[in-house]
Backbone as CSV, one residue per row, in Angstrom:
resi,resn,N_x,N_y,N_z,CA_x,CA_y,CA_z,C_x,C_y,C_z
1,MET,-9.053,32.996,42.826,-7.790,32.603,42.232,-6.868,33.824,42.186
2,LYS,-5.643,33.667,42.599,-4.735,34.794,42.724,-3.831,34.981,41.515
3,THR,-3.969,34.179,40.488,-3.069,34.313,39.349,-3.424,35.495,38.457
4,PHE,-4.700,35.911,38.396,-5.078,37.014,37.509,-4.322,38.300,37.835
5,PRO,-4.281,38.741,39.120,-3.518,39.965,39.391,-2.044,39.846,38.983
6,ALA,-1.459,38.670,39.180,-0.059,38.492,38.806,0.100,38.576,37.294
7,ILE,-0.793,37.934,36.568,-0.734,37.983,35.105,-0.976,39.405,34.620
8,ALA,-1.978,40.062,35.200,-2.282,41.438,34.810,-1.072,42.343,35.057
9,SER,-0.403,42.153,36.182,0.780,42.957,36.496,1.889,42.712,35.482
10,LEU,2.088,41.451,35.096,3.116,41.143,34.102,2.779,41.759,32.752
11,LEU,1.516,41.665,32.352,1.121,42.259,31.078,1.288,43.771,31.105
12,LEU,0.909,44.399,32.216,1.065,45.839,32.346,2.541,46.219,32.293
13,ALA,3.372,45.456,32.973,4.807,45.735,32.954,5.372,45.580,31.544
14,ALA,4.934,44.548,30.838,5.412,44.342,29.467,4.959,45.476,28.559
15,ALA,3.719,45.913,28.708,3.211,47.009,27.888,3.977,48.295,28.174
16,THR,4.213,48.562,29.444,4.955,49.757,29.830,6.383,49.697,29.307
17,ALA,7.009,48.530,29.413,8.379,48.380,28.939,8.459,48.560,27.430
18,SER,7.468,48.031,26.701,7.523,48.163,25.249,7.372,49.614,24.836
19,CYS,6.550,50.390,25.549,6.415,51.809,25.238,7.716,52.541,25.548
20,ALA,8.294,52.232,26.682,9.517,52.911,27.088,10.681,52.536,26.182
21,SER,10.690,51.301,25.671,11.827,50.853,24.881,11.944,51.581,23.551
22,THR,10.864,52.192,23.072,10.956,52.927,21.815,11.548,54.305,22.023
23,GLY,11.571,54.793,23.263,12.067,56.132,23.530,11.090,57.205,23.093
24,MET,9.845,56.836,22.840,8.847,57.782,22.344,7.774,58.021,23.398
25,SER,7.325,59.263,23.485,6.187,59.580,24.356,4.919,59.078,23.671
26,ASP,3.806,59.042,24.413,2.523,58.645,23.819,2.167,59.564,22.656
27,ALA,2.407,60.861,22.808,2.085,61.822,21.751,2.932,61.567,20.505
28,ASP,4.237,61.274,20.700,5.117,60.973,19.573,4.700,59.678,18.880
29,LYS,4.333,58.680,19.700,3.896,57.409,19.136,2.629,57.586,18.323
30,LEU,1.669,58.326,18.850,0.421,58.562,18.129,0.701,59.297,16.817
31,ALA,1.576,60.291,16.860,1.934,61.027,15.639,2.580,60.095,14.615
32,THR,3.437,59.186,15.068,4.088,58.230,14.174,3.054,57.306,13.532
33,TYR,2.156,56.785,14.333,1.131,55.880,13.799,0.212,56.622,12.826
34,ARG,-0.156,57.840,13.158,-0.997,58.616,12.238,-0.269,58.897,10.928
35,ALA,1.030,59.174,11.009,1.812,59.464,9.801,1.921,58.245,8.882
36,HIS,1.819,57.061,9.463,1.942,55.826,8.685,0.604,55.107,8.531
37,ALA,-0.478,55.864,8.621,-1.817,55.299,8.437,-2.368,55.721,7.082
38,GLY,-3.101,54.817,6.485,-3.732,55.106,5.205,-5.012,55.905,5.394
39,ALA,-5.744,56.052,4.305,-7.019,56.772,4.326,-8.034,55.998,5.173
40,PRO,-8.965,56.714,5.785,-9.992,56.037,6.594,-10.801,55.032,5.777
41,VAL,-11.145,53.930,6.429,-12.004,52.898,5.841,-13.219,52.716,6.743
42,ARG,-14.276,52.169,6.188,-15.504,51.969,6.973,-15.380,50.827,7.965
43,SER,-14.648,49.751,7.573,-14.579,48.563,8.421,-13.384,47.704,8.013
44,PHE,-13.127,46.679,8.833,-12.130,45.675,8.476,-12.617,44.317,8.944
45,GLN,-12.103,43.282,8.289,-12.492,41.924,8.633,-11.826,41.530,9.944
46,TYR,-12.600,40.848,10.789,-12.126,40.506,12.123,-12.753,39.195,12.555
47,PHE,-11.926,38.249,12.938,-12.429,36.936,13.333,-12.315,36.698,14.834
48,GLY,-12.400,37.781,15.616,-12.473,37.654,17.064,-11.160,37.479,17.789
49,GLN,-10.049,37.685,17.113,-8.759,37.531,17.782,-7.841,38.686,17.425
50,ILE,-7.295,39.308,18.457,-6.307,40.371,18.277,-4.941,39.746,18.499
51,ASN,-4.040,39.912,17.530,-2.683,39.374,17.665,-1.795,40.274,18.517
52,GLY,-2.196,41.519,18.711,-1.451,42.457,19.527,-2.138,43.811,19.475
53,TRP,-1.769,44.663,20.414,-2.349,46.002,20.419,-1.410,46.948,21.153
54,THR,-1.549,48.220,20.832,-0.736,49.264,21.450,-1.631,50.445,21.779
55,SER,-1.626,50.840,23.029,-2.343,52.047,23.427,-1.569,53.251,22.907
56,LEU,-2.292,54.215,22.355,-1.664,55.428,21.827,-2.250,56.643,22.534
57,GLY,-2.207,56.618,23.850,-2.837,57.660,24.650,-4.222,57.200,25.079
58,ASP,-5.079,58.143,25.410,-6.404,57.775,25.925,-7.515,57.874,24.885
59,SER,-7.153,58.113,23.607,-8.196,58.242,22.596,-7.885,57.517,21.285
60,ALA,-6.877,56.650,21.302,-6.543,55.883,20.106,-5.821,54.603,20.508
61,VAL,-5.968,53.598,19.659,-5.302,52.317,19.885,-4.996,51.697,18.527
62,ALA,-3.875,50.989,18.453,-3.550,50.224,17.252,-3.780,48.759,17.586
63,VAL,-4.451,48.044,16.680,-4.685,46.611,16.881,-4.141,45.846,15.688
64,TRP,-3.490,44.712,15.985,-2.976,43.827,14.957,-3.943,42.657,14.821
65,THR,-4.401,42.407,13.598,-5.275,41.271,13.347,-4.496,40.113,12.727
66,LYS,-3.343,40.420,12.174,-2.389,39.442,11.634,-1.012,40.020,11.923
67,PRO,0.048,39.213,11.847,1.374,39.753,12.143,1.744,40.996,11.337
68,ASN,1.302,41.084,10.087,1.644,42.236,9.259,0.422,43.040,8.843
69,GLU,-0.638,42.971,9.649,-1.860,43.734,9.369,-2.323,44.404,10.655
70,ALA,-2.373,45.724,10.627,-2.766,46.472,11.818,-3.656,47.643,11.419
71,TRP,-4.404,48.107,12.403,-5.386,49.170,12.181,-5.275,50.207,13.285
72,LEU,-5.349,51.470,12.891,-5.396,52.570,13.852,-6.871,52.840,14.138
73,LEU,-7.263,52.690,15.392,-8.637,52.951,15.804,-8.664,54.238,16.603
74,GLU,-9.242,55.266,16.019,-9.424,56.538,16.730,-10.754,56.422,17.464
75,LEU,-10.766,56.820,18.719,-11.955,56.669,19.552,-12.676,57.994,19.720
76,SER,-13.970,57.915,19.947,-14.787,59.121,20.166,-14.548,59.620,21.585
77,GLY,-13.626,60.539,21.735,-13.326,61.077,23.058,-12.372,60.206,23.840
78,ARG,-12.239,60.554,25.099,-11.329,59.862,26.019,-11.888,58.496,26.397
79,CYS,-11.028,57.491,26.447,-11.419,56.131,26.815,-10.749,55.771,28.142
80,PRO,-11.528,55.734,29.230,-10.951,55.456,30.549,-10.186,54.132,30.590
81,ASP,-9.042,54.153,31.185,-8.216,52.967,31.451,-7.548,52.342,30.229
82,ILE,-7.747,52.859,29.033,-7.165,52.222,27.845,-5.635,52.241,27.899
83,GLU,-5.062,53.267,28.492,-3.602,53.382,28.542,-2.964,52.342,29.459
84,TYR,-3.726,51.836,30.435,-3.146,50.953,31.439,-3.795,49.582,31.491
85,ALA,-4.771,49.323,30.629,-5.479,48.046,30.646,-4.564,46.914,30.189
86,PRO,-4.606,45.791,30.879,-3.799,44.648,30.443,-4.408,43.935,29.233
87,VAL,-5.706,44.122,29.020,-6.412,43.432,27.938,-7.463,44.371,27.364
88,ILE,-7.661,44.285,26.044,-8.787,44.985,25.427,-9.591,43.979,24.609
89,THR,-10.849,44.315,24.367,-11.661,43.559,23.428,-12.231,44.552,22.425
90,VAL,-12.598,44.029,21.272,-13.181,44.845,20.212,-14.488,44.183,19.795
91,THR,-15.556,44.959,19.729,-16.823,44.396,19.279,-16.820,44.290,17.755
92,SER,-17.685,43.437,17.242,-17.814,43.278,15.794,-19.185,42.697,15.475
93,GLN,-19.600,42.871,14.246,-20.818,42.256,13.753,-20.487,41.529,12.459
94,PHE,-20.873,40.262,12.393,-20.664,39.460,11.186,-19.202,39.491,10.728
95,ASN,-18.278,39.356,11.686,-16.833,39.313,11.412,-16.280,40.598,10.814
96,ARG,-16.905,41.736,11.123,-16.407,43.036,10.666,-16.455,44.020,11.831
97,VAL,-15.399,44.812,11.951,-15.360,45.921,12.897,-15.629,47.171,12.083
98,SER,-16.634,47.940,12.491,-17.055,49.109,11.724,-16.926,50.389,12.527
99,ALA,-16.414,51.436,11.870,-16.346,52.760,12.483,-17.768,53.241,12.755
100,LYS,-17.937,53.965,13.826,-19.210,54.560,14.253,-20.175,53.552,14.887
101,PHE,-19.916,52.240,14.744,-20.809,51.237,15.312,-20.142,50.395,16.392
102,ASP,-18.903,49.983,16.156,-18.241,49.089,17.095,-17.429,49.848,18.134
103,LYS,-16.983,49.080,19.145,-16.353,49.687,20.313,-15.115,48.912,20.747
104,VAL,-14.242,49.616,21.456,-13.093,49.028,22.135,-13.424,49.057,23.615
105,VAL,-13.155,47.943,24.300,-13.422,47.870,25.734,-12.119,47.521,26.443
106,ALA,-11.693,48.391,27.352,-10.499,48.138,28.158,-10.901,47.230,29.313
107,ARG,-10.214,46.106,29.437,-10.499,45.142,30.503,-9.341,45.167,31.490
108,GLY,-9.656,45.377,32.734,-8.617,45.411,33.747,-9.187,45.145,35.112
109,SER,-8.613,45.764,36.114,-9.065,45.544,37.480,-10.385,46.255,37.756
110,ASN,-10.712,47.253,36.945,-11.959,47.986,37.111,-13.114,47.080,36.689
111,ALA,-14.037,46.834,37.589,-15.165,45.944,37.300,-16.103,46.548,36.262
112,MET,-16.114,47.886,36.137,-16.992,48.557,35.181,-16.209,48.928,33.929
113,ALA,-16.143,48.015,32.981,-15.465,48.302,31.718,-16.398,49.154,30.861
114,ILE,-15.907,50.299,30.427,-16.724,51.227,29.644,-16.369,51.082,28.172
115,PRO,-17.344,50.748,27.324,-17.061,50.645,25.890,-16.781,52.022,25.293
116,CYS,-15.784,52.085,24.422,-15.401,53.338,23.775,-15.642,53.192,22.279
117,GLN,-16.492,54.041,21.736,-16.881,53.940,20.335,-15.720,54.277,19.402
118,ILE,-15.591,53.488,18.342,-14.580,53.718,17.314,-15.126,54.774,16.355
119,SER,-14.432,55.897,16.238,-14.897,56.960,15.342,-14.268,56.853,13.956
120,GLU,-13.042,56.290,13.891,-12.353,56.200,12.598,-11.417,54.997,12.594
121,ILE,-11.328,54.347,11.446,-10.445,53.199,11.251,-9.530,53.519,10.075
122,ARG,-8.212,53.314,10.293,-7.248,53.534,9.212,-6.259,52.370,9.188
123,PRO,-5.972,51.829,8.003,-4.971,50.754,7.916,-3.581,51.321,8.204
124,LEU,-2.747,50.512,8.835,-1.392,50.947,9.187,-0.349,50.272,8.310
125,ASP,0.702,51.020,7.991,1.867,50.480,7.297,2.794,49.927,8.382
126,VAL,2.642,48.639,8.662,3.342,48.005,9.779,4.862,48.098,9.614
127,LYS,5.373,47.872,8.420,6.829,47.935,8.194,7.372,49.323,8.486
128,ALA,6.666,50.359,8.051,7.121,51.736,8.283,7.095,52.072,9.773
129,ILE,6.089,51.603,10.485,6.007,51.860,11.929,7.152,51.161,12.655
130,LYS,7.397,49.907,12.313,8.510,49.176,12.944,9.829,49.900,12.708
131,GLN,10.032,50.407,11.490,11.264,51.130,11.179,11.359,52.426,11.980
132,ALA,10.254,53.163,12.078,10.251,54.417,12.842,10.537,54.151,14.317
133,GLU,9.962,53.074,14.859,10.214,52.741,16.268,11.650,52.296,16.477
134,LYS,12.197,51.557,15.515,13.602,51.139,15.610,14.514,52.359,15.577
135,THR,14.221,53.299,14.695,15.016,54.525,14.601,14.968,55.294,15.923
136,ALA,13.778,55.398,16.521,13.644,56.105,17.802,14.406,55.379,18.903
137,ARG,14.378,54.052,18.891,15.082,53.248,19.897,16.587,53.394,19.757
138,ASP,17.062,53.438,18.503,18.495,53.502,18.242,19.094,54.890,18.420
139,GLN,18.238,55.908,18.456,18.721,57.275,18.602,19.242,57.487,20.019
140,PRO,20.490,57.928,20.156,21.059,58.142,21.500,20.238,59.173,22.281
141,ALA,20.141,58.960,23.571,19.400,59.882,24.442,19.942,61.285,24.308
142,GLY,19.058,62.237,24.182,19.456,63.634,24.094,19.805,64.095,22.699
143,GLU,19.877,63.162,21.738,20.212,63.558,20.373,18.985,64.195,19.729
144,SER,19.193,65.298,19.067,18.083,65.985,18.402,17.973,65.507,16.965
145,ASP,16.998,66.043,16.265,16.795,65.659,14.871,17.695,66.434,13.914
146,GLY,18.743,67.025,14.444,19.730,67.692,13.603,19.544,69.194,13.479
147,THR,18.607,69.769,14.213,18.394,71.212,14.135,19.127,71.897,15.250
């Protein structure tokens, strides 16, 4: 079936466009998400569905479990293909995703999806992140932070 590559390409294009539309580099985005993350938690409740996700470089990802509930997942080391994967999955046990036990798996054209262990989980302040991204988007190109 030839629709998967087309769908994957559209998802990749949408992901790339959403990153570019904020005007932030991966490093800036990761710093923003870390700045708006709470204290580390051991686990979070998960019923097998991700409402959205954002790659934050090759060692972190943000996942939304509800429209206004998101988690920063720091990974143990580099996670191959996470930055460009059209789809990710998250492992869980008994409807909970746990740091040090569960994994993020980037699903894409690579037949060998490598699970990446979650080293730390932090709740995200979704409203603050949306505001920070809006501010970055609205800032004219080349404008500095006032220094």
